[in-house]
Legacy VTK file of the C-alpha trace (Angstrom):
# vtk DataFile Version 3.0
C-alpha trace
ASCII
DATASET POLYDATA
POINTS 555 float
0.000 0.000 0.000
1.236 3.469 -0.837
2.233 5.039 2.441
1.860 8.551 1.114
-0.889 10.415 2.944
-3.439 12.106 0.675
-4.510 15.536 1.896
-7.379 17.858 1.133
-6.674 21.269 -0.375
-9.533 22.961 1.355
-10.333 21.218 4.633
-10.070 17.908 6.371
-13.725 17.646 7.218
-16.021 15.733 4.909
-18.494 18.506 4.285
-15.897 20.806 2.776
-14.456 17.965 0.704
-17.900 17.488 -0.786
-17.956 21.244 -1.490
-14.670 20.810 -3.369
-16.188 18.004 -5.446
-19.008 20.306 -6.479
-16.554 23.006 -7.504
-14.540 20.511 -9.530
-17.660 19.189 -11.207
-18.681 22.711 -12.226
-15.220 23.371 -13.560
-15.345 20.243 -15.731
-18.356 21.755 -17.396
-16.402 24.967 -17.901
-13.470 23.051 -19.498
-10.972 24.469 -17.027
-7.607 22.843 -16.432
-7.966 21.202 -13.020
-7.148 17.583 -13.930
-5.568 15.706 -11.084
-6.656 18.098 -8.317
-7.973 15.227 -6.197
-4.691 13.322 -6.526
-2.563 15.822 -4.614
-0.218 14.188 -2.116
2.301 15.407 0.394
5.165 14.724 -2.024
3.927 16.833 -4.937
1.943 19.488 -3.021
4.769 22.022 -3.084
5.136 21.709 -6.847
1.413 22.106 -7.483
0.865 24.875 -4.939
2.633 27.458 -7.048
0.329 26.766 -10.012
-3.172 25.445 -9.401
-3.720 26.194 -5.723
-2.722 29.860 -5.850
-4.656 30.602 -9.027
-8.254 31.770 -9.298
-8.505 29.887 -12.561
-9.885 26.778 -10.881
-12.942 28.716 -9.589
-16.129 28.332 -11.654
-17.925 31.300 -13.129
-20.698 31.174 -10.533
-18.226 31.590 -7.648
-16.433 34.456 -9.361
-19.724 36.212 -10.081
-20.640 35.872 -6.417
-17.309 37.453 -5.442
-17.683 40.234 -7.998
-21.131 41.096 -6.606
-19.458 42.556 -3.491
-17.291 44.953 -5.511
-17.989 48.577 -6.349
-18.456 49.716 -9.965
-14.981 51.244 -9.891
-13.462 47.937 -8.781
-15.433 46.047 -11.424
-13.922 48.241 -14.123
-10.462 47.415 -12.789
-11.313 43.709 -12.845
-12.018 43.863 -16.580
-8.311 44.586 -17.136
-7.088 41.437 -15.375
-7.759 38.886 -18.117
-10.099 38.123 -20.987
-12.200 35.741 -18.898
-12.819 38.340 -16.197
-13.633 40.921 -18.830
-16.341 38.673 -20.275
-17.738 37.798 -16.856
-17.967 41.406 -15.677
-19.268 42.716 -18.991
-21.985 40.124 -19.638
-23.561 39.727 -16.190
-26.006 42.549 -15.677
-26.636 41.741 -12.025
-23.192 43.170 -11.216
-24.241 46.614 -12.443
-27.147 47.405 -10.150
-25.759 50.730 -8.889
-23.727 53.412 -10.625
-22.121 56.352 -8.805
-20.980 58.926 -11.338
-20.614 62.201 -9.452
-16.984 63.194 -8.792
-17.858 64.562 -5.324
-19.802 61.439 -4.375
-19.590 60.989 -0.573
-20.343 57.293 -0.458
-17.074 56.667 1.340
-15.254 53.639 -0.042
-17.647 53.285 -2.986
-15.979 55.929 -5.137
-17.276 57.507 -8.330
-16.783 56.357 -11.910
-15.584 59.092 -14.248
-17.213 59.024 -17.683
-14.828 60.119 -20.440
-16.746 59.015 -23.524
-20.478 59.667 -23.366
-21.224 57.563 -26.468
-19.618 54.477 -24.927
-21.369 55.166 -21.649
-24.753 55.304 -23.375
-24.015 51.984 -25.069
-23.024 50.449 -21.751
-26.279 51.600 -20.129
-28.304 49.816 -22.794
-26.300 46.565 -22.723
-24.247 46.020 -19.584
-26.698 47.602 -17.096
-30.102 47.489 -18.820
-32.809 45.811 -16.733
-30.591 45.212 -13.660
-29.918 48.893 -12.920
-31.818 50.148 -9.860
-29.741 53.186 -8.791
-27.821 55.841 -10.683
-26.663 59.349 -9.876
-25.895 61.775 -12.690
-23.778 64.935 -12.532
-25.043 67.872 -14.549
-22.896 67.070 -17.615
-24.571 63.662 -17.882
-28.131 64.938 -17.480
-28.846 64.917 -21.212
-31.758 63.984 -23.446
-29.907 60.950 -24.828
-28.961 59.468 -21.452
-32.416 60.010 -19.942
-33.958 58.396 -23.021
-31.758 55.293 -22.657
-32.657 55.037 -18.973
-36.349 55.242 -19.857
-36.239 52.659 -22.659
-33.657 50.135 -21.423
-33.750 50.354 -17.613
-37.323 49.493 -16.590
-36.326 48.546 -13.034
-34.625 51.845 -12.228
-35.999 53.003 -8.853
-33.604 55.642 -7.529
-32.377 58.543 -9.665
-30.191 61.449 -8.517
-29.872 64.541 -10.719
-27.107 66.832 -9.501
-27.434 70.387 -10.823
-25.473 71.936 -7.937
-22.465 72.887 -10.071
-24.478 73.890 -13.139
-23.899 77.215 -14.820
-25.959 76.302 -17.884
-28.374 73.480 -18.684
-28.635 71.334 -21.776
-31.524 71.860 -24.180
-34.417 69.648 -23.012
-36.970 70.767 -25.579
-36.798 67.319 -27.231
-37.013 65.345 -23.981
-40.008 63.055 -24.455
-38.840 59.993 -22.478
-38.039 59.748 -18.785
-37.951 56.806 -16.318
-41.554 56.309 -15.234
-41.173 53.642 -12.511
-39.058 55.686 -10.112
-39.647 55.264 -6.389
-37.103 57.856 -5.265
-35.938 61.042 -6.936
-33.170 63.304 -5.632
-32.584 66.748 -7.163
-29.579 68.827 -6.090
-30.346 72.470 -6.784
-28.138 75.140 -8.264
-27.860 78.629 -6.811
-28.559 80.382 -10.115
-30.156 77.878 -12.520
-33.947 77.720 -12.701
-35.139 74.177 -13.355
-38.721 74.805 -14.421
-37.964 74.262 -18.124
-36.534 70.836 -17.305
-39.154 69.933 -14.705
-41.964 70.770 -17.122
-40.775 67.911 -19.345
-40.764 65.304 -16.569
-43.850 66.139 -14.485
-45.879 63.494 -16.285
-43.443 60.718 -15.307
-43.108 61.170 -11.531
-46.527 59.981 -10.333
-44.953 56.737 -9.019
-42.636 58.558 -6.581
-42.934 57.816 -2.884
-39.696 59.537 -1.764
-38.505 62.985 -2.855
-35.224 64.685 -1.955
-34.562 68.296 -2.876
-31.112 69.358 -1.710
-30.348 73.059 -1.400
-27.153 75.056 -1.475
-26.787 75.997 2.176
-23.324 74.420 2.445
-21.988 76.376 -0.527
-23.659 79.544 0.712
-22.128 79.224 4.189
-18.685 78.712 2.704
-18.801 81.473 0.090
-20.410 84.207 2.188
-19.583 85.756 5.536
-22.060 85.903 8.402
-22.667 89.635 7.912
-23.648 89.339 4.257
-27.196 88.737 3.083
-27.402 86.154 0.358
-30.086 86.393 -2.310
-32.068 83.198 -2.651
-34.079 82.319 -5.730
-36.930 79.851 -5.976
-35.211 77.639 -8.526
-37.804 74.832 -8.421
-41.613 74.836 -8.201
-42.711 72.865 -5.131
-46.398 73.334 -5.915
-46.270 71.556 -9.270
-44.186 68.697 -7.880
-46.724 67.890 -5.163
-49.504 68.063 -7.750
-47.878 65.497 -10.035
-46.577 63.238 -7.225
-49.581 62.733 -4.928
-48.314 59.457 -3.412
-45.264 60.865 -1.650
-44.577 59.232 1.717
-41.190 60.823 2.481
-40.158 64.391 1.615
-36.686 65.684 2.443
-36.076 69.394 1.852
-32.502 69.932 3.015
-30.841 73.323 3.305
-33.098 75.178 0.862
-32.961 78.912 1.469
-36.292 79.832 -0.121
-38.465 77.195 1.602
-40.908 78.780 4.056
-44.263 77.957 5.625
-46.149 78.740 2.429
-44.417 75.788 0.759
-45.339 73.556 3.690
-48.971 74.613 3.263
-48.786 73.485 -0.353
-47.344 70.118 0.671
-50.048 69.694 3.304
-52.791 70.296 0.747
-51.628 67.631 -1.700
-49.653 64.897 0.090
-52.219 63.067 2.190
-50.040 59.936 2.478
-47.051 61.801 3.936
-45.352 59.912 6.790
-41.984 61.673 7.094
-41.103 65.330 6.535
-37.503 66.525 6.937
-36.862 70.286 6.876
-33.348 70.371 8.287
-31.505 73.670 7.735
-34.521 75.359 6.111
-34.016 78.478 8.188
-37.140 80.319 6.991
-39.506 77.773 8.511
-41.351 79.286 11.487
-43.907 76.552 12.106
-47.085 78.515 11.310
-48.028 75.857 8.755
-47.739 72.916 11.156
-51.334 73.134 12.357
-52.722 72.527 8.868
-49.950 70.046 8.130
-50.782 67.813 11.078
-54.546 68.122 10.494
-54.333 67.090 6.838
-51.413 64.661 6.864
-52.803 62.397 9.540
-50.226 59.651 8.844
-47.230 61.885 9.602
-44.953 60.105 12.109
-41.516 61.674 11.645
-40.776 65.426 11.763
-37.156 66.606 11.490
-36.655 70.317 12.208
-32.941 70.673 12.935
-31.660 74.254 12.635
-34.978 75.733 11.571
-36.577 78.958 12.834
-39.587 77.374 14.544
-41.262 79.556 17.194
-43.036 78.800 20.452
-46.452 80.164 19.422
-46.582 78.078 16.252
-45.617 74.852 18.033
-48.114 75.360 20.852
-50.954 76.063 18.398
-50.904 72.450 17.133
-53.025 69.784 18.789
-50.161 67.300 19.035
-52.063 64.857 21.236
-54.273 63.798 18.318
-51.345 63.164 15.944
-49.287 60.041 15.261
-45.969 61.820 15.764
-43.351 59.416 17.145
-39.990 60.766 15.893
-38.893 64.365 16.434
-35.710 66.372 15.928
-35.632 69.964 17.218
-31.852 70.289 17.494
-30.337 73.785 17.230
-33.689 75.564 17.482
-34.589 78.651 19.528
-37.549 77.195 21.408
-37.762 78.512 24.948
-38.227 76.564 28.166
-41.883 77.634 28.486
-42.562 76.739 24.878
-41.054 73.289 25.339
-43.017 72.757 28.567
-46.268 73.518 26.739
-45.224 71.360 23.786
-44.157 68.270 25.759
-47.259 68.464 27.955
-49.386 67.351 24.980
-47.018 65.535 22.634
-47.590 61.760 22.319
-44.991 59.125 23.186
-41.781 59.434 21.181
-39.490 56.661 19.997
-36.872 59.118 18.686
-35.977 62.494 20.216
-33.059 64.786 19.349
-32.636 68.080 21.253
-28.913 68.781 20.865
-27.865 72.447 21.131
-31.376 73.308 22.351
-30.882 75.834 25.170
-34.529 75.697 26.187
-34.318 72.012 27.086
-33.838 72.238 30.858
-34.313 70.084 33.947
-37.969 71.122 34.172
-38.617 69.954 30.625
-36.892 66.606 31.138
-38.671 66.010 34.467
-42.001 66.714 32.745
-41.119 64.169 30.050
-40.201 61.586 32.688
-43.403 62.173 34.670
-45.635 61.892 31.575
-43.809 58.828 30.275
-43.190 60.488 26.904
-39.971 58.534 26.412
-41.258 55.166 27.595
-40.107 52.705 24.954
-37.828 55.275 23.294
-35.264 53.791 20.859
-32.979 56.792 20.281
-32.130 59.864 22.358
-29.795 62.783 21.624
-29.110 65.112 24.578
-25.728 66.384 23.427
-24.646 69.947 24.234
-27.785 70.800 26.219
-26.026 73.346 28.402
-29.004 74.033 30.699
-29.581 70.365 31.512
-27.892 69.109 34.671
-25.957 65.847 34.687
-27.848 64.642 37.779
-31.176 64.809 35.927
-29.826 62.763 33.030
-28.292 60.301 35.492
-31.721 59.845 37.071
-33.289 59.336 33.632
-30.819 56.619 32.623
-30.582 54.763 35.931
-34.001 55.079 37.570
-36.500 54.965 34.695
-36.409 51.424 33.386
-39.295 52.156 30.993
-36.919 54.466 29.085
-33.717 52.423 29.053
-35.116 48.948 28.450
-35.553 49.631 24.706
-32.938 52.345 24.199
-30.734 51.468 21.212
-28.985 54.782 20.474
-27.740 57.447 22.896
-25.753 60.637 22.332
-24.820 62.529 25.488
-21.755 64.662 24.850
-20.497 68.184 25.424
-20.853 68.372 29.228
-17.843 69.270 31.342
-19.173 67.757 34.591
-19.441 64.180 33.374
-17.003 61.728 34.955
-16.176 58.131 34.176
-18.265 57.100 37.190
-21.349 58.551 35.529
-20.927 56.187 32.586
-19.917 53.201 34.718
-23.193 53.635 36.633
-25.418 54.147 33.588
-23.964 51.740 31.035
-25.117 48.727 33.040
-28.721 49.790 32.319
-28.154 50.099 28.554
-28.250 46.425 27.681
-29.871 46.925 24.260
-27.677 49.837 23.206
-26.248 49.716 19.674
-24.995 53.284 19.193
-23.264 55.094 22.051
-21.605 58.522 21.823
-19.936 59.957 24.933
-17.282 62.488 25.934
-16.550 66.139 25.318
-14.944 67.295 22.088
-12.194 69.930 22.283
-11.900 69.475 26.025
-8.420 70.985 25.814
-10.035 74.248 24.678
-12.553 74.094 27.520
-9.566 73.703 29.895
-11.051 70.764 31.724
-9.188 69.978 34.923
-10.870 66.591 35.357
-9.237 63.533 33.774
-11.235 60.582 32.487
-10.004 57.023 33.107
-11.234 55.073 30.116
-10.456 51.471 31.104
-13.486 50.889 33.317
-15.827 52.475 30.765
-14.659 49.962 28.169
-15.055 47.128 30.665
-18.632 48.210 31.444
-19.464 48.275 27.727
-17.903 44.841 27.215
-19.972 43.336 30.028
-23.334 45.051 29.578
-23.530 46.090 25.897
-23.065 42.967 23.728
-25.117 44.495 20.864
-22.893 47.567 20.534
-22.202 48.387 16.865
-20.982 52.009 16.937
-19.057 53.588 19.800
-17.552 57.071 19.894
-15.472 58.637 22.678
-14.875 62.356 22.087
-12.470 63.210 24.907
-9.101 64.317 23.559
-5.750 62.675 24.493
-5.012 65.343 27.134
-8.165 64.358 29.036
-8.057 60.572 28.662
-6.143 58.458 31.155
-5.439 54.734 30.868
-3.389 52.152 32.734
-0.512 49.956 31.618
-2.993 47.091 31.293
-5.335 49.032 29.026
-4.835 46.490 26.226
-6.641 43.927 28.412
-9.771 46.092 28.542
-9.567 46.747 24.807
-9.356 42.977 24.291
-12.521 42.490 26.340
-14.417 45.052 24.267
-13.213 43.576 20.982
-13.972 39.968 21.962
-17.346 40.489 23.608
-18.782 43.167 21.283
-18.515 41.098 18.125
-20.903 43.379 16.193
-18.760 46.486 16.704
-18.365 48.184 13.313
-16.801 51.506 14.321
-14.899 52.662 17.388
-14.108 56.376 17.121
-11.400 58.043 19.223
-9.406 61.274 19.214
-6.083 60.937 17.473
-3.329 60.222 19.978
-1.446 57.523 21.849
-4.576 55.719 23.025
-6.006 55.730 19.510
-2.816 54.217 18.087
-2.768 51.466 20.703
-6.444 50.617 20.179
-6.053 50.598 16.410
-3.077 48.238 16.629
-5.044 45.936 18.952
-7.941 45.579 16.505
-5.639 45.206 13.519
-3.857 42.298 15.171
-7.244 40.603 15.231
-7.680 41.440 11.509
-10.402 44.002 12.160
-8.782 46.757 10.169
-11.551 49.282 9.557
-13.137 49.444 13.017
-11.018 52.018 14.866
-11.265 55.542 13.412
-10.470 59.119 14.401
-12.892 61.913 15.273
-11.251 64.123 12.657
-12.270 61.772 9.842
-15.479 60.204 11.147
-18.498 61.299 13.149
-21.051 58.988 14.717
-24.730 59.893 14.740
-27.943 58.326 15.987
-29.908 59.131 12.799
-29.638 55.514 11.657
-32.156 54.715 14.411
-34.865 56.615 12.501
-37.597 54.432 11.041
-37.195 56.219 7.693
-33.406 56.294 7.712
-32.969 54.313 4.482
-35.448 56.542 2.668
-33.806 59.720 4.008
-30.323 58.861 2.762
-29.734 61.006 -0.283
-26.017 61.037 -1.019
LINES 1 556
555 0 1 2 3 4 5 6 7 8 9 10 11 12 13 14 15 16 17 18 19 20 21 22 23 24 25 26 27 28 29 30 31 32 33 34 35 36 37 38 39 40 41 42 43 44 45 46 47 48 49 50 51 52 53 54 55 56 57 58 59 60 61 62 63 64 65 66 67 68 69 70 71 72 73 74 75 76 77 78 79 80 81 82 83 84 85 86 87 88 89 90 91 92 93 94 95 96 97 98 99 100 101 102 103 104 105 106 107 108 109 110 111 112 113 114 115 116 117 118 119 120 121 122 123 124 125 126 127 128 129 130 131 132 133 134 135 136 137 138 139 140 141 142 143 144 145 146 147 148 149 150 151 152 153 154 155 156 157 158 159 160 161 162 163 164 165 166 167 168 169 170 171 172 173 174 175 176 177 178 179 180 181 182 183 184 185 186 187 188 189 190 191 192 193 194 195 196 197 198 199 200 201 202 203 204 205 206 207 208 209 210 211 212 213 214 215 216 217 218 219 220 221 222 223 224 225 226 227 228 229 230 231 232 233 234 235 236 237 238 239 240 241 242 243 244 245 246 247 248 249 250 251 252 253 254 255 256 257 258 259 260 261 262 263 264 265 266 267 268 269 270 271 272 273 274 275 276 277 278 279 280 281 282 283 284 285 286 287 288 289 290 291 292 293 294 295 296 297 298 299 300 301 302 303 304 305 306 307 308 309 310 311 312 313 314 315 316 317 318 319 320 321 322 323 324 325 326 327 328 329 330 331 332 333 334 335 336 337 338 339 340 341 342 343 344 345 346 347 348 349 350 351 352 353 354 355 356 357 358 359 360 361 362 363 364 365 366 367 368 369 370 371 372 373 374 375 376 377 378 379 380 381 382 383 384 385 386 387 388 389 390 391 392 393 394 395 396 397 398 399 400 401 402 403 404 405 406 407 408 409 410 411 412 413 414 415 416 417 418 419 420 421 422 423 424 425 426 427 428 429 430 431 432 433 434 435 436 437 438 439 440 441 442 443 444 445 446 447 448 449 450 451 452 453 454 455 456 457 458 459 460 461 462 463 464 465 466 467 468 469 470 471 472 473 474 475 476 477 478 479 480 481 482 483 484 485 486 487 488 489 490 491 492 493 494 495 496 497 498 499 500 501 502 503 504 505 506 507 508 509 510 511 512 513 514 515 516 517 518 519 520 521 522 523 524 525 526 527 528 529 530 531 532 533 534 535 536 537 538 539 540 541 542 543 544 545 546 547 548 549 550 551 552 553 554
């Protein structure tokens, strides 16, 4: 008997050997050169390892297609240059081209944008390589043409999400011959220009947007804030007609008007009169909103559950005038608003129970307001809470909320409590043990060196408390800077506990410094390379806890 011991190239258990047999069988059908793969022995393994075992050539097409499906469009284009076989696989499998990101300033992180150099070839690719599989595409202004929109309408029937970016436009193409436009869209995002009026273009597409259930209109507030000083008044033009959009898209469920300078309460009245199915309205950074339209809005849009009013000009009288007790409101963001303590007391005395509440940078949110909320049980069953930078809210009141009101903490999944100088590590050691369902946790004080904090925070026990009591933790941010943080020589042990016990942790954000470098090295040794990040490059938020988060994402 041959005393040479036959080994398996994949695993020594029988189930994986059977998986290898299936791969080999598929490869026989593909006429690939894998003869003799089952006959590998210890004597000839080293000779064969440099050829067959280290090559992707023995993988069948189905496995490669499955691998390619995880790649971005930019990576897929690079794969076409590897070999002729990969080129054919990537080019002829439409399911790989479900999303296309084409804007150069695309902020999809690692996704990256594809730069189109030849429009004719791009149009051909849309009709052949993407075709019926395409569900998402974003177009910069130079690609918003009659020809491209016609191809999308005729060859991409499953297209659901379209972004049209006019933000950098100085002149539009001629759309007088535009007679085709995707008619099965579920979401439409339009990025406005400061000077270009879009009515001529919108007039050609009004008849095709009746299927929309989500609408994003993105203003130019970021460009305006960068280009103008605080003392200058910036002229704002109504570059898009909100009234006609709501008339031709009556089935809208989610409307996001972000940073639009000309949006005021008259536009909200128009939305209220035509969007009876509205469930989520986001008006963040629409600074002309005062809230006088909210009474009619809540009376007519009886399904409205989510209202996001960050950095708007809402006033006490307008908020109090609404009969909130008869509404279905469950998610509210009033961050960076000028509501007073008395206005908030009147508001929260009638508002129904909330599952999401954000009041960061709200000076009127005081101990009286929070005690009223606790007494009424407004936050019973709350999933997400943002109390960051509430300067008139005492730490003791928040400590009582998080440690003594089990009806609040038993379902809490996201918490942001930052920006308070009086918080110690003992505060978090006491409260974290009650946050057993927490998934997103943001703590600390940013720029504590500037605030000249004399107190030092020992981080080891905070990490240990999270490791023991927060097994579901997915995102964790600590904002204290290196001058404030203190840690022991055995800090790596506590980092190990957090890494091992919080297996779902996707991001751990720290200020750049010695502790950050040590934590990053610890996670990288465990081959978790993208978890630890810096506060200068990444910011954690609780907005992902919103029920309509996926619909509200627009970039």
